[in-house]
C-alpha positions as CSV (number, residue, x, y, z in Angstrom):
1,M,-67.2,41.5,-68.1
2,S,-64.0,40.2,-68.9
3,G,-61.1,41.3,-66.8
4,K,-57.4,40.8,-66.6
5,P,-56.2,38.0,-64.4
6,T,-55.2,39.1,-61.0
7,P,-51.4,39.3,-60.9
8,T,-49.8,37.0,-58.4
9,S,-46.7,37.8,-56.4
10,A,-43.5,36.4,-57.9
11,P,-42.1,33.4,-56.2
12,K,-39.4,34.2,-53.5
13,R,-35.9,33.4,-54.4
14,R,-34.1,31.0,-52.1
15,G,-31.6,33.0,-50.2
16,R,-28.8,32.5,-47.7
17,R,-29.6,30.1,-44.8
18,A,-30.7,31.9,-41.6
19,P,-28.2,32.0,-38.8
20,T,-28.4,28.9,-36.6
21,S,-28.9,29.0,-32.9
22,T,-25.1,28.7,-32.4
23,Q,-24.8,32.2,-33.9
24,P,-26.2,34.5,-31.2
25,D,-28.4,37.3,-32.5
26,S,-27.1,40.6,-31.3
27,S,-30.6,42.0,-31.4
28,T,-31.6,39.9,-28.5
29,G,-28.8,41.1,-26.3
30,P,-25.1,40.9,-25.7
31,C,-23.2,37.6,-26.4
32,R,-22.8,35.7,-23.1
33,V,-19.3,34.4,-22.6
34,C,-18.0,31.7,-20.2
35,I,-14.3,31.7,-19.8
36,Y,-12.5,28.5,-19.0
37,I,-8.9,28.4,-17.7
38,R,-6.6,25.4,-16.8
39,R,-3.1,24.9,-15.5
40,S,-1.4,21.5,-15.3
41,T,1.8,20.3,-13.8
42,D,3.6,20.5,-17.1
43,D,3.2,24.2,-17.3
44,E,5.8,25.3,-14.7
45,H,8.0,26.8,-17.3
46,Q,5.3,28.2,-19.6
47,P,3.3,31.5,-19.3
48,F,0.0,29.8,-18.8
49,S,-0.7,30.5,-15.2
50,L,-4.3,30.9,-14.2
51,L,-3.8,34.6,-13.5
52,A,-2.2,35.1,-16.9
53,Q,-4.9,33.2,-18.7
54,R,-7.7,35.1,-16.8
55,T,-6.1,38.5,-17.6
56,A,-5.7,37.7,-21.3
57,L,-9.2,36.5,-21.7
58,R,-10.8,39.4,-20.0
59,K,-8.9,41.8,-22.3
60,Y,-10.0,39.7,-25.3
61,V,-13.6,39.9,-24.2
62,E,-13.3,43.7,-23.7
63,S,-12.2,44.0,-27.3
64,H,-15.7,42.7,-28.4
65,P,-18.3,45.4,-27.5
66,D,-21.2,42.9,-27.6
67,W,-19.5,40.3,-25.4
68,V,-20.0,40.0,-21.6
69,I,-18.5,37.5,-19.2
70,V,-21.4,35.8,-17.3
71,C,-19.4,32.9,-15.6
72,E,-15.9,31.6,-15.2
73,F,-14.5,28.1,-14.3
74,E,-11.0,26.9,-13.7
75,D,-9.1,23.7,-13.1
76,D,-5.5,22.8,-11.9
77,A,-5.2,19.4,-13.5
78,S,-4.0,17.5,-16.5
79,G,-5.7,18.0,-19.9
80,A,-5.3,14.3,-20.6
81,T,-8.6,13.5,-18.9
82,T,-12.0,15.1,-18.8
83,D,-12.5,14.3,-15.1
84,R,-12.0,17.9,-14.0
85,P,-14.4,19.6,-11.6
86,G,-14.2,23.0,-13.4
87,L,-14.8,21.5,-16.8
88,K,-17.9,19.5,-15.6
89,K,-19.4,22.6,-14.1
90,A,-18.8,24.5,-17.4
91,L,-20.5,21.7,-19.4
92,D,-23.4,21.7,-17.0
93,A,-23.8,25.3,-17.3
94,A,-23.7,25.0,-21.1
95,K,-26.6,22.4,-21.0
96,A,-28.5,24.8,-18.8
97,G,-28.3,27.5,-21.4
98,M,-26.3,30.0,-19.2
99,F,-23.9,31.2,-21.9
100,D,-23.4,31.3,-25.7
101,V,-19.7,31.1,-26.1
102,L,-17.0,29.0,-24.2
103,L,-13.8,31.0,-24.4
104,V,-10.3,29.6,-23.7
105,Y,-6.8,31.0,-23.9
106,R,-5.6,28.0,-26.1
107,V,-7.1,24.9,-27.4
108,D,-4.8,22.7,-25.3
109,R,-6.2,24.4,-22.2
110,F,-9.5,22.7,-23.0
111,S,-8.1,19.3,-23.8
112,R,-4.9,17.5,-25.0
113,S,-6.8,14.4,-26.3
114,L,-8.3,14.5,-29.8
115,A,-10.9,11.9,-28.9
116,H,-11.9,13.8,-25.8
117,F,-11.9,17.1,-27.7
118,I,-14.3,15.8,-30.3
119,D,-16.7,14.5,-27.6
120,L,-16.5,17.9,-25.7
121,A,-17.1,19.9,-28.9
122,A,-20.2,17.7,-29.7
123,T,-21.5,18.4,-26.2
124,L,-21.2,22.1,-26.7
125,D,-22.7,22.0,-30.1
126,A,-25.7,20.0,-28.8
127,A,-26.2,22.8,-26.2
128,N,-26.0,25.5,-29.0
129,V,-22.7,26.8,-27.5
130,R,-19.9,28.0,-29.7
131,F,-16.3,27.2,-28.8
132,S,-13.6,29.9,-29.3
133,S,-9.9,30.4,-28.6
134,A,-8.4,33.8,-27.8
135,T,-5.1,33.2,-29.4
136,E,-6.0,30.9,-32.3
137,P,-8.3,31.2,-35.4
138,V,-10.9,28.9,-33.9
139,D,-14.7,29.6,-33.6
140,T,-17.1,26.8,-34.1
141,G,-19.7,29.3,-35.5
142,G,-18.2,28.6,-38.9
143,A,-17.0,25.6,-41.0
144,I,-13.4,26.9,-41.2
145,G,-13.3,27.4,-37.4
146,R,-14.5,23.9,-36.8
147,M,-11.8,22.5,-39.2
148,M,-9.1,24.5,-37.5
149,L,-10.4,23.3,-34.1
150,Q,-9.7,19.7,-35.1
151,F,-6.3,20.5,-36.5
152,L,-5.3,22.3,-33.3
153,A,-6.6,19.4,-31.2
154,V,-4.4,17.0,-33.1
155,F,-1.3,19.2,-32.4
156,A,-2.3,19.5,-28.7
157,E,-2.4,15.7,-28.4
158,F,0.9,15.5,-30.2
159,E,2.5,18.0,-27.9
160,R,1.3,16.1,-24.9
161,N,2.7,12.8,-26.2
162,M,6.0,14.5,-26.9
163,I,6.1,15.9,-23.3
164,I,5.5,12.3,-22.0
165,D,8.1,10.8,-24.3
166,R,10.7,13.4,-23.2
167,V,10.0,12.8,-19.5
168,K,10.1,9.0,-19.9
169,S,13.3,9.3,-21.9
170,G,14.9,11.5,-19.2
171,M,13.9,9.1,-16.4
172,T,15.2,6.1,-18.4
173,A,18.4,7.9,-19.0
174,K,18.8,8.6,-15.3
175,A,18.0,5.0,-14.3
176,S,20.4,3.6,-16.8
177,K,23.2,5.6,-15.0
178,G,22.2,4.2,-11.6
179,Q,20.5,7.5,-10.6
180,W,17.1,7.9,-9.0
181,A,14.6,8.2,-12.0
182,G,12.3,10.5,-10.0
183,G,9.1,10.5,-7.9
184,N,8.9,10.0,-4.2
185,R,12.1,8.7,-2.6
186,P,12.0,5.3,-0.9
187,Y,11.7,5.3,2.9
188,G,15.1,4.9,4.3
189,Y,16.9,6.9,1.5
190,L,17.6,10.4,0.6
191,V,18.4,11.6,-3.0
192,D,21.8,13.3,-3.2
193,R,21.4,16.5,-5.0
194,D,24.8,16.4,-6.7
195,T,24.8,12.8,-7.9
196,Q,21.1,12.1,-8.0
197,R,21.8,8.8,-6.3
198,L,20.1,7.3,-3.3
199,V,22.0,7.6,0.0
200,P,20.9,6.1,3.3
201,H,18.8,8.3,5.6
202,P,20.5,8.5,9.0
203,D,17.2,8.3,10.9
204,E,15.1,6.1,8.7
205,A,17.6,3.4,7.6
206,P,17.7,1.6,11.0
207,I,13.8,1.7,11.1
208,L,13.8,0.2,7.5
209,R,16.0,-2.7,8.6
210,D,13.8,-3.3,11.7
211,I,10.8,-3.6,9.4
212,F,12.4,-6.4,7.5
213,H,13.6,-8.1,10.7
214,L,10.1,-7.9,12.2
215,Y,8.7,-9.5,9.1
216,T,11.3,-12.2,8.3
217,R,12.6,-13.0,11.8
218,D,9.8,-12.3,14.2
219,R,7.1,-13.3,11.6
220,L,4.9,-10.2,12.2
221,G,2.3,-9.3,9.5
222,T,2.3,-6.1,7.7
223,R,-0.5,-4.6,9.7
224,A,1.1,-5.8,12.9
225,I,4.4,-4.1,11.9
226,A,2.4,-0.8,11.1
227,T,0.8,-1.0,14.6
228,E,4.2,-1.5,16.2
229,L,5.8,1.5,14.5
230,N,2.8,3.6,15.3
231,S,3.0,2.7,19.0
232,R,6.6,3.7,19.0
233,G,5.6,7.1,17.5
234,V,7.7,6.6,14.3
235,P,6.2,8.5,11.4
236,N,6.3,7.3,7.8
237,R,8.1,9.1,4.9
238,T,5.2,11.7,4.7
239,G,5.0,12.2,8.5
240,K,1.8,10.3,8.8
241,K,0.9,7.0,10.5
242,W,2.0,3.6,9.0
243,S,-0.4,1.3,7.3
244,G,-0.1,-2.4,6.2
245,H,-0.3,-1.3,2.6
246,T,2.8,1.0,3.0
247,I,4.7,-1.8,4.8
248,N,3.9,-4.2,2.0
249,R,5.2,-1.8,-0.7
250,I,8.4,-1.5,1.3
251,L,8.9,-5.2,1.5
252,D,8.5,-5.4,-2.3
253,N,10.9,-2.6,-3.3
254,P,14.2,-3.7,-5.0
255,A,15.8,-0.3,-4.2
256,Y,16.7,-1.6,-0.7
257,L,19.0,-4.2,-2.4
258,G,20.9,-1.3,-3.9
259,D,19.3,-1.8,-7.3
260,I,17.7,0.7,-9.6
261,A,14.7,-0.8,-11.5
262,Y,12.7,1.4,-13.9
263,R,10.6,0.0,-16.7
264,D,12.9,-2.5,-18.5
265,I,16.1,-1.0,-16.9
266,L,17.8,-2.8,-14.0
267,V,21.0,-1.5,-12.6
268,P,22.3,-3.7,-9.7
269,D,24.4,-2.2,-6.9
270,A,23.7,1.3,-8.0
271,H,23.8,2.6,-4.4
272,D,24.3,1.4,-0.9
273,A,22.0,-1.5,0.0
274,L,20.1,-1.4,3.2
275,I,18.9,-5.1,3.0
276,D,20.9,-8.0,2.0
277,R,19.6,-10.2,-0.8
278,D,19.0,-13.2,1.4
279,T,16.7,-11.3,3.7
280,F,14.8,-9.7,0.8
281,R,14.3,-13.1,-0.8
282,R,13.1,-14.5,2.5
283,A,10.6,-11.7,2.8
284,H,9.4,-12.4,-0.8
285,D,9.0,-16.1,0.0
286,I,7.0,-15.4,3.2
287,A,4.6,-13.0,1.5
288,N,4.0,-15.6,-1.2
289,A,3.3,-18.3,1.3
290,R,0.8,-16.4,3.4
291,G,-1.7,-16.5,0.7
292,D,-5.2,-15.1,0.8
293,V,-5.9,-12.8,3.7
294,Q,-9.2,-14.5,4.3
295,T,-7.4,-17.7,5.2
296,Q,-5.2,-16.0,7.8
297,R,-7.6,-16.9,10.5
298,A,-6.6,-16.7,14.2
299,M,-6.5,-20.0,16.0
300,S,-10.0,-21.1,16.8
301,D,-11.5,-23.4,19.4
302,S,-12.3,-26.0,16.7
303,D,-11.2,-29.6,16.9
304,Y,-8.7,-29.0,14.0
305,Y,-5.3,-28.6,15.8
306,L,-3.4,-27.3,12.8
307,T,-5.7,-24.6,11.7
308,G,-3.6,-21.7,10.2
309,L,-0.3,-23.7,10.3
310,L,-0.4,-25.6,7.0
311,T,0.4,-24.0,3.7
312,C,-0.4,-25.6,0.4
313,P,2.9,-26.3,-1.5
314,Q,1.2,-25.9,-4.9
315,C,-0.8,-22.6,-4.7
316,G,0.4,-21.1,-1.4
317,Q,-3.0,-20.9,0.2
318,R,-3.7,-22.1,3.7
319,Y,-5.2,-25.5,4.5
320,I,-8.5,-25.4,6.4
321,G,-10.5,-28.0,8.3
322,T,-13.1,-29.9,6.3
323,S,-15.2,-33.1,6.9
324,A,-17.1,-35.7,5.1
325,K,-19.8,-37.9,6.5
326,G,-19.5,-41.7,5.8
327,R,-21.9,-44.5,6.6
328,T,-20.6,-45.1,10.1
329,R,-18.4,-42.1,11.0
330,R,-17.3,-38.6,10.2
331,Y,-14.0,-38.2,8.4
332,R,-11.9,-35.1,9.1
333,Y,-9.5,-33.6,6.6
334,Y,-7.2,-30.6,6.0
335,T,-8.0,-29.3,2.6
336,C,-6.4,-26.5,0.5
337,F,-8.5,-23.3,0.6
338,T,-8.4,-23.0,-3.2
339,R,-9.8,-26.5,-3.6
340,T,-12.5,-25.9,-1.0
341,R,-13.6,-22.6,-2.5
342,Y,-13.6,-23.5,-6.2
343,G,-14.3,-27.3,-5.9
344,K,-14.0,-29.3,-9.2
345,H,-13.1,-26.0,-11.0
346,A,-10.0,-25.3,-8.8
347,T,-6.6,-25.2,-10.4
348,C,-4.9,-26.6,-7.3
349,T,-4.8,-30.4,-7.2
350,A,-3.2,-30.7,-3.8
351,P,-4.6,-33.8,-2.0
352,R,-6.5,-33.7,1.2
353,L,-4.7,-34.6,4.4
354,P,-6.3,-36.9,7.0
355,A,-6.7,-34.7,10.0
356,D,-6.8,-37.4,12.7
357,D,-3.5,-38.9,11.6
358,L,-1.8,-35.6,11.1
359,D,-2.9,-34.1,14.4
360,H,-1.7,-37.3,16.2
361,M,1.7,-37.2,14.4
362,I,2.4,-33.5,15.2
363,L,1.6,-34.0,18.9
364,R,3.9,-37.1,19.0
365,A,6.6,-35.0,17.2
366,L,6.3,-32.4,19.9
367,H,6.8,-34.9,22.7
368,D,9.6,-36.6,20.9
369,F,11.4,-33.3,20.3
370,Y,11.2,-32.2,24.0
371,T,12.9,-35.5,25.1
372,T,16.2,-34.3,23.5
373,A,15.5,-30.6,23.1
374,E,18.4,-29.2,25.3
375,P,21.3,-29.5,22.6
376,V,19.1,-28.2,19.8
377,L,18.0,-25.2,21.8
378,A,21.6,-24.5,22.8
379,A,22.5,-24.3,19.1
380,M,19.4,-21.9,18.5
381,I,20.5,-19.6,21.3
382,D,24.0,-19.3,19.7
383,R,22.2,-18.5,16.5
384,A,20.1,-15.8,18.2
385,H,23.2,-14.3,19.7
386,A,24.7,-13.9,16.2
387,Q,21.5,-12.2,15.1
388,H,21.6,-9.9,18.1
389,D,25.2,-8.9,17.2
390,T,24.2,-8.3,13.6
391,T,21.6,-5.9,14.3
392,S,23.2,-4.1,17.3
393,D,24.7,-1.4,15.1
394,D,21.3,-0.5,13.6
395,R,19.8,-0.3,17.0
396,R,22.5,1.9,18.3
397,A,21.9,4.2,15.3
398,E,18.2,4.2,16.0
399,L,18.9,4.9,19.6
400,T,21.0,7.9,18.8
401,A,18.3,9.2,16.4
402,I,15.6,8.8,19.0
403,A,17.6,10.6,21.7
404,H,18.1,13.5,19.2
405,Q,14.2,13.5,18.6
406,I,13.6,13.5,22.4
407,T,15.8,16.5,22.8
408,S,14.1,18.3,20.0
409,T,10.6,17.5,21.3
410,E,11.4,18.7,24.8
411,N,12.8,21.9,23.4
412,A,9.6,22.4,21.4
413,I,7.5,22.0,24.5
414,D,9.6,24.5,26.3
415,R,9.2,27.0,23.5
416,Y,5.4,26.7,23.6
417,H,5.4,27.1,27.4
418,A,7.6,30.3,27.0
419,A,5.2,31.7,24.3
420,F,2.2,31.1,26.5
421,E,3.9,32.6,29.5
422,N,4.9,35.7,27.5
423,G,1.4,36.2,26.3
424,T,2.4,35.8,22.6
425,M,0.2,32.6,22.2
426,D,-3.1,31.8,23.8
427,D,-4.0,28.5,25.6
428,A,-6.3,27.4,22.7
429,T,-3.4,27.4,20.3
430,A,-0.6,26.2,22.7
431,G,-2.6,23.7,24.7
432,P,-3.4,21.1,22.0
433,R,0.0,21.3,20.5
434,I,1.7,20.8,23.9
435,R,-0.5,17.7,24.5
436,E,0.4,16.3,21.1
437,L,4.2,16.9,21.7
438,R,3.9,15.2,25.2
439,Q,2.3,12.2,23.7
440,R,5.0,12.0,21.0
441,L,7.6,12.4,23.8
442,A,6.2,9.5,25.7
443,Q,6.3,7.3,22.7
444,L,9.9,8.2,22.0
445,Q,10.9,7.6,25.6
446,A,9.2,4.2,25.6
447,R,11.1,3.2,22.4
448,H,14.3,4.5,23.8
449,T,13.9,2.4,26.9
450,E,13.1,-0.7,24.8
451,L,16.1,-0.2,22.5
452,D,18.4,0.4,25.5
453,A,17.2,-2.7,27.2
454,G,17.6,-4.7,24.1
455,L,21.2,-3.7,23.6
456,T,22.2,-4.6,27.2
457,S,20.4,-7.9,27.2
458,Q,21.3,-11.2,25.3
459,P,19.0,-14.1,24.5
460,E,19.2,-16.7,27.2
461,P,18.2,-20.4,27.3
462,P,15.0,-21.3,29.2
463,P,15.6,-21.6,33.0
464,P,16.4,-25.1,34.2
465,G,13.3,-27.3,34.5
466,T,11.4,-25.5,31.6
467,I,12.0,-28.3,29.1
468,A,11.1,-31.0,31.6
469,R,7.9,-29.1,32.5
470,I,6.8,-28.8,28.9
471,R,7.6,-32.4,28.3
472,D,5.5,-33.5,31.3
473,H,2.7,-31.3,30.2
474,L,2.6,-32.8,26.7
475,S,2.6,-36.3,28.2
476,T,-0.3,-35.4,30.3
477,I,-2.4,-33.8,27.5
478,M,-1.7,-36.7,25.1
479,T,-3.0,-39.2,27.5
480,S,-5.9,-37.4,29.3
481,G,-6.0,-33.8,28.0
482,T,-9.0,-32.2,26.1
483,A,-9.0,-31.2,22.5
484,T,-8.7,-27.5,23.5
485,E,-5.6,-28.2,25.6
486,R,-3.9,-30.1,22.8
487,K,-4.7,-27.5,20.3
488,A,-3.5,-24.8,22.6
489,A,-0.2,-26.6,23.1
490,I,0.4,-26.8,19.3
491,E,-0.4,-23.1,18.9
492,V,2.1,-22.1,21.5
493,L,4.9,-24.5,20.7
494,I,4.8,-24.7,16.8
495,A,5.3,-21.8,14.4
496,E,4.1,-23.6,11.3
497,V,3.9,-27.1,9.6
498,Q,5.6,-27.4,6.2
499,L,4.6,-29.9,3.6
500,T,7.8,-31.2,1.7
501,D,8.8,-34.0,-0.5
502,Q,10.3,-35.7,2.6
503,G,7.0,-35.4,4.5
504,V,5.7,-33.2,7.1
505,V,8.0,-30.8,8.8
506,P,6.9,-29.0,12.0
507,V,8.8,-25.8,12.8
508,F,9.1,-25.4,16.6
509,K,9.3,-22.1,18.6
510,I,11.9,-21.4,21.2
511,P,10.3,-21.8,24.6
512,T,10.6,-19.4,27.5
513,D,10.0,-19.7,31.3
514,T,6.4,-18.8,30.7
515,T,5.6,-20.8,27.7
516,M,3.9,-23.8,29.3
517,P,2.7,-23.5,32.9
518,P,1.8,-26.7,34.8
519,P,-1.5,-28.3,33.9
520,E,-4.5,-27.0,35.7
521,T,-5.8,-29.2,38.5
522,D,-9.5,-28.9,37.3
523,G,-8.6,-30.9,34.2
524,G,-9.0,-28.0,31.9
525,T,-12.7,-27.2,32.7
526,S,-11.9,-23.6,33.7
527,G,-12.4,-22.5,30.1
528,V,-9.0,-20.9,29.9
529,P,-6.3,-23.1,28.1
530,P,-3.5,-23.8,30.4
531,V,-0.9,-22.2,28.1
532,R,0.3,-18.7,27.3
533,T,1.3,-17.4,23.8
534,M,4.9,-16.7,23.2
535,V,6.1,-13.2,22.4
536,R,8.6,-14.2,19.8
537,S,9.0,-17.2,17.4
538,V,11.9,-18.5,15.4
539,E,12.1,-18.0,11.6
540,P,10.8,-20.8,9.3
541,R,14.2,-22.7,9.0
542,G,14.4,-23.0,12.8
543,L,13.9,-26.4,14.4
544,E,12.7,-28.9,11.8
545,P,12.5,-32.6,12.7
546,L,11.4,-34.4,9.6
547,T,8.6,-37.0,9.1
548,P,8.7,-39.6,6.2
549,A,5.0,-39.7,5.2
550,L,1.5,-39.1,6.4
551,Q,0.6,-42.8,6.4
552,R,3.6,-43.9,8.6
553,R,4.6,-43.2,12.1
554,L,6.5,-39.9,12.4
555,H,10.2,-40.3,13.2
556,T,11.9,-37.2,14.4
557,V,15.4,-36.4,13.2
558,D,17.9,-33.8,14.1
559,A,16.8,-30.2,13.5
560,C,18.4,-28.2,10.6
């Protein structure tokens, strides 16, 4: 039986592509929305506060019946970076599938960098999350929206660059007029509101000058200066404790010369200088000469007498003690730290110095100097008197400022006591604050006493017999002293040893009545070196008897 062929169904026509997963299917439920808001520092005069953005986005979501807000993230940071806590949380939530659409008020709220924007959009697309803007025709669910997204990202970056250029141009224009360009004011200055120029701070300016004096005259390090200021109870510009880093930045700031330096703009004498140029240059030279912090080692009990006193004239690093073993003996040297650390690859070619000869010559220079030290020390005392007179005005100004702070602190303590007695403040609140103020008061009073004593006292020469006692002690340790005694004498009596074209230049300290006590009767076996460290030392160009060369006998000449 023949039959008709069984009809087959016609082939299906290829129709429109099914929606991708980035197009939420309303049949599965409402569209889950995450709103992201951001405010940065350049929005102070624009209507983009967090509250305004949040309100606008909520209204926008309410206008879409099938949309519901499931999460919200915010940032108060620049759009130039993606390192934002709120943005990171939003991306993590997107990867976890917590929402379908990331909604922002404007594209520039999401990012102001085109490169970052493309990366962020790719991250959202990989997580099947659409990106949408409430005020712009952007929705990455369609090709046109993705194209508009990139256009708007370009304009967002352009706007950010324009803002940066305007700010830089404004700061450059101010700097060229000798005005403070902007940012945090330098310690020791205030910014005049009318002229926008720096003017000395009445309380901080004396402290600022003292910082430079401690560094250049008393040879304290940056951390030692910070410790000294903290012990006085002097706060820094922000009201916090000092650090060595803060002191280092102060010593390197040309604003204290009266100059304005911003980018390629330099306006000399734009405002009153707090530091003269010679002092600033000397501070810069000292900082360069001190070299690597790791070489700033405290004087040790090694047999190298000049440890920490020699500075390489080529690279500025310290010389350290090294040795080499020969066939019959051990040879001792002072070698530049750079050469020791990097060996044959070192860029510094400074020669090694024979330690035995150099140690002996420095000891001999000490003894020779103290045979004729009285006239040189008299000249140094006259110089110290001149320095005392130069800084007296600053110290009087600091004394006046501290007296005012003492009065204010005492009044504050009285107010806390009165509040506690009247029952308006409990002990848990008043007690800690009173203790803090009392500690501050004690520091201020101690500094007041120190300044007052310094203003009434003048540097004096050592008492009679001090020079002879030091000379006799040096004679004793050179003939029969131990290595520890000789090294200790050098540490106490010499500030540094300079290496110059003329030879070796030891720089001596000014002795006091307690610099060098008589030698111990036990021959130095007590374990305590028979010397005491001096409180103050002269600056590098103090007493400088010259030596011709390392290979020849040291001849002491008159000090500079």
